[in-house]
C-alpha positions as CSV (number, residue, x, y, z in Angstrom):
1,M,-45.1,151.2,142.7
2,N,-43.2,153.1,141.6
3,E,-41.0,155.4,144.1
4,Q,-38.4,158.2,143.9
5,R,-35.9,158.4,146.3
6,R,-34.8,162.1,147.0
7,I,-31.8,162.8,148.7
8,E,-31.8,166.7,149.9
9,T,-28.3,168.6,150.1
10,E,-27.2,171.7,151.5
11,E,-24.4,174.0,150.7
12,V,-22.4,175.5,153.1
13,E,-19.6,177.7,153.2
14,E,-17.6,176.1,156.1
15,V,-17.6,173.5,159.1
16,A,-16.8,173.6,162.4
17,K,-13.8,172.5,163.7
18,P,-13.8,170.0,166.5
19,P,-11.8,171.0,169.7
20,K,-8.1,169.8,170.3
21,A,-7.8,167.2,173.2
22,R,-5.4,168.3,175.9
23,V,-4.1,165.6,178.4
24,D,-5.8,168.1,181.0
25,D,-8.7,167.0,179.5
26,A,-8.4,163.8,179.4
27,P,-9.8,160.8,182.5
28,A,-7.5,160.2,185.3
29,G,-7.8,157.4,188.0
30,A,-9.3,157.6,191.6
31,G,-7.5,160.6,192.8
32,E,-4.7,161.3,190.3
33,S,-5.1,164.1,187.5
34,A,-4.0,163.3,183.6
35,T,-1.1,165.1,184.4
36,D,0.1,162.8,187.2
37,T,-0.8,159.2,184.6
38,F,1.3,160.7,182.2
39,A,4.4,161.9,184.2
40,R,4.3,157.7,185.7
41,K,4.5,156.3,181.8
42,R,7.2,158.6,180.9
43,D,9.2,157.5,184.2
44,Y,8.1,153.3,182.7
45,L,9.2,154.4,178.9
46,E,12.8,156.3,180.4
47,G,14.2,152.5,182.0
48,F,13.1,150.7,178.9
49,L,15.2,153.2,176.9
50,S,18.0,153.4,178.7
51,Q,18.3,149.5,178.5
52,A,22.3,149.1,176.4
53,P,21.0,147.0,173.1
54,R,22.0,143.3,172.8
55,P,25.1,142.1,170.8
56,A,24.3,141.0,167.2
57,E,24.3,138.0,166.7
58,P,25.9,136.2,163.0
59,E,22.9,136.2,160.7
60,V,24.2,133.2,159.0
61,E,26.7,129.8,159.9
62,T,29.4,130.5,157.7
63,P,31.3,127.5,155.9
64,G,33.3,125.3,158.1
65,G,30.3,125.7,160.6
66,D,29.2,121.6,161.2
67,L,26.0,121.9,160.5
68,Y,27.0,123.6,157.0
69,E,29.1,120.4,156.3
70,R,26.5,118.2,157.2
71,V,24.5,119.8,154.7
72,I,27.4,119.8,152.2
73,E,27.6,116.0,153.4
74,A,23.6,115.3,152.3
75,L,24.5,117.5,149.2
76,K,27.4,115.0,148.2
77,E,24.6,112.0,148.1
78,I,22.2,113.6,145.7
79,Y,24.0,112.4,142.4
80,D,23.2,113.5,138.3
81,P,21.1,110.8,137.0
82,E,22.8,111.4,133.6
83,I,25.8,112.0,134.6
84,P,27.6,110.0,137.9
85,V,28.5,112.6,139.6
86,N,27.3,114.5,142.7
87,I,25.3,117.7,142.0
88,Y,27.9,119.4,144.4
89,D,31.4,118.3,143.1
90,L,29.0,118.9,139.7
91,G,28.8,122.6,140.4
92,L,24.7,123.0,140.5
93,I,25.2,124.2,144.3
94,Y,25.6,128.3,144.2
95,G,25.6,128.5,147.7
96,V,24.1,127.1,151.1
97,E,23.3,129.7,154.0
98,I,22.2,128.0,157.3
99,T,20.6,131.0,159.4
100,P,20.2,131.7,163.2
101,D,17.3,129.6,163.4
102,H,18.7,126.5,161.8
103,H,16.8,126.6,158.4
104,A,19.2,126.2,154.9
105,R,18.6,127.9,152.0
106,V,20.0,126.6,148.8
107,T,20.6,128.1,145.7
108,M,21.4,125.6,142.8
109,T,21.0,125.2,138.9
110,L,20.8,122.9,136.4
111,T,22.8,121.6,133.6
112,T,20.1,123.1,131.1
113,P,16.6,124.6,131.9
114,H,15.2,121.4,129.6
115,C,17.3,118.7,132.4
116,P,14.3,115.5,132.5
117,V,15.0,116.4,136.4
118,A,14.0,119.7,136.1
119,E,10.7,119.2,138.3
120,S,12.0,116.7,140.4
121,M,15.6,117.3,141.4
122,P,14.9,120.8,143.5
123,G,12.3,118.8,145.7
124,E,14.9,116.5,146.0
125,V,17.9,118.3,147.7
126,E,14.8,120.3,149.6
127,L,13.8,116.6,151.1
128,R,17.5,115.4,151.7
129,V,18.5,119.1,153.4
130,G,15.5,118.7,155.2
131,A,16.4,115.5,156.7
132,V,19.8,116.8,157.7
133,P,19.4,117.0,161.9
134,G,19.5,119.5,162.9
135,I,17.9,121.6,160.0
136,G,14.5,123.2,161.3
137,D,13.6,123.9,157.4
138,A,14.7,123.8,153.9
139,E,14.2,126.5,150.9
140,V,15.6,125.4,147.6
141,E,16.0,128.7,145.1
142,L,16.4,127.1,141.3
143,V,18.2,130.0,139.1
144,W,19.3,130.0,135.9
145,D,21.9,133.3,136.1
146,P,24.5,132.6,135.6
147,P,24.3,129.5,133.7
148,W,26.4,126.3,134.3
149,D,28.9,125.0,132.6
150,P,31.7,122.9,132.7
151,Q,34.0,125.1,134.3
152,K,31.8,125.2,137.5
153,M,32.9,121.2,137.9
154,S,35.0,120.6,141.3
155,D,38.7,119.0,140.2
156,E,37.4,115.5,140.7
157,A,34.4,115.7,138.7
158,K,36.6,116.3,136.0
159,L,38.7,113.7,136.9
160,E,35.8,111.1,137.4
161,L,34.8,112.1,133.4
162,G,37.8,112.2,132.0
163,M,38.5,116.0,131.4
164,L,41.9,116.2,133.1
């Protein structure tokens, strides 16, 4: 049973273009023309477009805000297991942002990519910051550029480690 299927083709010079739609050709509601329906829709949009824009809300809570300060306090409770200084004063936190919907974004690094807590520290930071009352969600971004160096430490951390 070896059936062959054939597809027939036909060459044409040109295909007729379909007619263009016109507003007058569109179906209208009972007792009204398509032009009337279109005019009513335009009036509806006119009111919407004439509204004044709302003032923009600040995108990020500025440093010094209450929620921001509570996040910093939470970060100061996390200590590097090898150095007896909290990660904030150690200079491992590069940035903290609080969005208008109270989500926290923390940008941080570690002393070295080979740090023994490289896998666990970002998760601990995320958990601690996410547990701050008022924070909806916490996101931690681990970066290596710029690399950490001892000059990023606060004076308190340098004093604690005998570097001052």
